[in-house]
C-alpha positions as CSV (number, residue, x, y, z in Angstrom):
1,M,105.4,73.5,95.2
2,L,105.7,70.5,92.8
3,D,102.3,69.1,94.0
4,R,100.6,72.4,93.6
5,V,102.0,73.0,90.1
6,E,101.1,69.5,89.0
7,W,97.5,70.0,90.2
8,L,97.2,73.4,88.6
9,E,98.6,72.2,85.3
10,D,96.0,69.4,85.2
11,D,93.1,71.5,86.3
12,F,93.8,74.5,84.0
13,E,95.6,72.7,81.2
14,T,98.4,75.2,81.3
15,D,102.1,74.5,80.9
16,M,103.9,75.5,84.1
17,P,107.6,74.6,83.8
18,V,109.6,73.8,86.9
19,D,113.4,73.4,87.2
20,K,114.4,73.9,83.6
21,D,118.2,73.7,83.2
22,K,118.3,77.1,81.5
23,A,115.7,79.9,81.3
24,D,115.7,83.6,80.7
25,V,113.1,84.3,83.4
26,L,112.8,83.0,86.9
27,L,109.2,83.4,88.1
28,T,108.7,83.4,91.8
29,V,105.5,83.0,93.9
30,S,104.2,84.3,97.2
31,S,102.9,81.9,99.8
32,I,99.6,83.7,100.0
33,E,99.1,83.1,96.3
34,A,100.3,79.5,96.3
35,M,98.0,78.6,99.2
36,K,95.1,81.0,99.0
37,Y,94.9,82.3,95.4
38,P,96.5,79.6,93.2
39,D,94.6,80.9,90.2
40,S,97.1,83.8,90.1
41,L,100.0,81.4,89.5
42,V,98.0,80.0,86.5
43,A,97.3,83.5,85.3
44,M,101.0,84.4,85.4
45,A,101.9,81.2,83.6
46,K,99.3,81.8,80.9
47,I,100.6,85.3,80.2
48,L,104.2,84.3,79.9
49,N,103.3,81.3,77.7
50,H,101.2,83.6,75.5
51,A,104.1,85.9,75.1
52,G,106.4,83.0,74.1
53,D,108.8,83.6,77.0
54,D,111.5,81.3,78.2
55,W,110.7,80.9,81.9
56,T,110.6,78.5,84.8
57,F,109.8,78.1,88.4
58,S,112.6,76.6,90.6
59,T,112.2,74.4,93.6
60,K,115.5,75.7,94.8
61,G,114.2,79.3,95.1
62,Y,110.5,80.0,94.5
63,E,109.2,81.7,97.6
64,A,109.3,85.5,97.2
65,T,107.8,86.1,100.6
66,N,110.7,86.9,102.9
67,F,109.6,85.9,106.4
68,G,113.0,86.7,107.8
69,Y,112.7,90.3,106.7
70,L,109.1,90.5,108.1
71,A,110.2,89.1,111.4
72,G,113.4,91.3,111.7
73,R,115.7,88.2,111.4
74,A,118.7,89.2,109.3
75,D,120.0,85.7,109.1
76,I,116.7,84.3,107.7
77,A,116.2,87.2,105.4
78,K,119.7,86.6,103.9
79,L,118.9,82.9,103.4
80,M,115.6,83.6,101.6
81,V,117.3,86.1,99.3
82,E,120.2,83.7,98.6
83,R,117.8,80.9,97.6
84,I,116.3,83.0,94.8
85,V,119.7,84.4,93.7
86,E,121.3,81.0,93.5
87,A,118.3,79.5,91.7
88,A,118.4,82.4,89.1
89,E,122.2,82.1,88.7
90,A,121.9,78.3,88.2
91,I,119.6,78.7,85.2
92,G,121.3,81.8,83.8
93,A,118.2,84.0,84.2
94,S,118.5,87.6,83.1
95,S,115.3,88.6,85.0
96,V,113.7,87.5,88.3
97,V,110.0,88.3,88.4
98,I,108.4,89.0,91.8
99,P,104.7,89.0,92.7
100,E,103.8,91.0,95.7
101,C,102.8,89.7,99.2
102,G,103.4,92.9,101.1
103,H,107.1,93.2,101.0
104,A,108.5,90.6,98.5
105,Y,109.3,93.1,95.7
106,G,111.0,95.7,97.9
107,V,113.2,93.2,99.7
108,M,114.6,91.7,96.5
109,R,114.6,94.9,94.3
110,W,115.9,97.4,96.8
111,S,117.5,95.4,99.6
112,G,118.6,92.1,98.0
113,A,122.1,93.2,97.0
114,N,122.8,94.8,100.3
115,I,121.5,91.7,102.2
116,I,123.8,89.3,100.4
117,G,126.7,91.7,100.0
118,R,127.1,91.7,96.3
119,P,125.4,93.0,93.2
120,L,122.5,90.9,91.8
121,P,123.4,89.5,88.4
122,F,119.9,89.9,87.0
123,K,117.1,92.4,86.8
124,V,114.4,92.3,89.5
125,L,110.9,93.2,88.1
126,H,107.6,93.3,89.8
127,I,105.0,91.2,87.8
128,T,103.3,94.4,86.6
129,E,106.6,95.8,85.4
130,Y,107.3,92.6,83.5
131,I,103.9,92.3,81.9
132,A,104.1,96.0,80.9
133,E,107.4,95.2,79.2
134,L,105.8,92.4,77.3
135,Q,102.9,94.7,76.3
136,R,105.3,97.4,75.0
137,A,107.2,94.8,73.1
138,G,104.0,93.8,71.3
139,K,104.1,90.3,72.7
140,L,100.6,90.4,74.2
141,K,97.3,90.4,72.2
142,L,94.7,91.9,74.5
143,K,91.0,92.0,74.0
144,P,89.1,95.2,74.9
145,F,87.4,95.1,78.3
146,E,84.5,97.5,78.4
147,D,83.5,97.5,82.1
148,A,84.7,100.5,84.2
149,V,87.8,99.6,86.2
150,T,89.8,101.3,88.9
151,Y,93.2,100.4,90.4
152,H,94.3,100.1,94.1
153,D,98.0,100.8,94.5
154,P,99.7,98.4,96.9
155,C,101.8,100.4,99.4
156,Q,105.0,98.3,98.9
157,V,104.8,98.3,95.2
158,S,103.8,102.0,94.5
159,R,104.6,104.2,97.5
160,R,107.6,102.4,98.7
161,G,108.7,100.5,95.6
162,G,108.2,103.0,92.9
163,A,106.5,100.6,90.4
164,T,103.5,102.9,90.0
165,Q,103.0,103.5,86.3
166,D,103.3,100.0,84.8
167,A,100.0,98.6,86.1
168,R,98.3,101.7,84.6
169,D,100.0,101.1,81.3
170,I,98.7,97.5,81.2
171,L,95.2,98.5,82.1
172,N,95.1,101.4,79.7
173,G,96.2,99.0,77.0
174,F,92.9,97.1,77.1
175,V,90.4,98.6,79.6
176,T,88.3,101.1,77.7
177,D,87.0,102.9,80.9
178,F,89.8,103.1,83.4
179,R,89.1,105.5,86.3
180,E,91.7,106.7,88.9
181,M,90.9,106.8,92.6
182,E,91.5,110.0,94.5
183,P,94.1,110.2,95.9
184,T,96.0,107.7,93.7
185,G,99.4,106.5,92.8
186,E,102.0,107.1,95.6
187,M,99.3,108.8,97.7
188,N,96.7,106.1,97.5
189,W,95.2,104.8,100.7
190,C,96.5,101.5,102.2
191,C,94.2,98.5,102.0
192,G,94.4,98.3,105.8
193,G,96.8,95.4,106.1
194,G,100.1,97.0,105.2
195,G,103.3,96.7,107.2
196,G,102.4,93.2,108.5
197,V,99.2,94.4,110.1
198,Q,97.3,91.7,108.1
199,A,99.0,89.1,110.2
200,M,98.1,90.7,113.6
201,G,94.8,89.3,114.9
202,R,94.4,92.1,117.5
203,A,94.5,94.7,114.7
204,A,91.4,93.3,112.9
205,D,89.0,96.0,114.0
206,L,91.5,98.7,112.8
207,R,92.0,96.9,109.5
208,H,88.3,96.9,108.8
209,K,88.0,100.6,109.6
210,V,90.8,101.5,107.3
211,F,89.3,99.3,104.6
212,Q,86.2,101.5,104.7
213,L,88.4,104.2,103.3
214,K,89.1,101.9,100.4
215,V,85.4,101.2,100.0
216,D,84.6,104.9,99.9
217,Q,87.5,105.5,97.4
218,T,86.3,102.8,95.1
219,E,82.6,103.8,95.2
220,A,83.5,107.4,94.4
221,T,84.9,106.2,91.0
222,G,81.5,104.7,90.2
223,T,83.1,101.4,89.3
224,K,82.3,97.8,90.2
225,K,85.7,96.3,89.3
226,L,88.7,96.8,91.5
227,V,92.1,95.7,90.3
228,S,95.3,95.4,92.4
229,A,98.7,93.7,92.3
230,C,99.4,92.4,95.8
231,A,98.2,89.2,97.3
232,N,98.3,90.6,100.8
233,C,96.0,93.5,99.7
234,R,93.7,91.0,98.2
235,L,93.6,88.9,101.4
236,T,93.0,92.0,103.5
237,M,90.2,93.3,101.3
238,D,88.5,89.9,101.1
239,E,88.5,89.5,104.8
240,S,87.5,93.0,105.6
241,K,84.7,93.0,103.0
242,E,83.3,89.8,104.7
243,A,83.6,91.5,108.1
244,L,81.8,94.7,107.0
245,H,79.1,93.0,105.0
């Protein structure tokens, strides 16, 4: 994590604090983003810096992807939650911000307290929820974006997690031509890799077939720009797009 942040700070000339003694916000990452899409870490850092927030990464608890939960291992799931909780408590964070990897937000937001057996002493917010809060507080200065844009709802964020509206609030705040898919919101189609299917090699053909539904949905909006908020969705769609074309 330290090596990656140091490289990103140098390449993008962006302040990315790690292991501050005290901070109001603990920002976590998903392994998919850290390894496959590191520019998303830079993007989050730039937004929080632009807003003037007091935030940090922590080497004691930075991985939002809970592989214990994914594998059905309660002991590892608890360990992964405890790392983030203890890191947040150590710096006195009032909020823990979670990017999505397929199940990261739901585990911490809806299962975290039950997994460790005590209330969480901070708010858990998906990154879209947090950015929307910054936007509503007037902390973000956004330039108009005039291309047509549509939004893909990640299953674990929208349908299962309930954080459906905030991404739309963000987009409607600067996109001048935002177009909804049909169906959308909690009823939007999966990208094809949900529920861990992305990690199953034998399911590749099925993933690609399901992704065609997403292609058809997107094309029906008449847009060329597709936005989402889940690294697992992005990985699934990138791979399926390559396979189909």
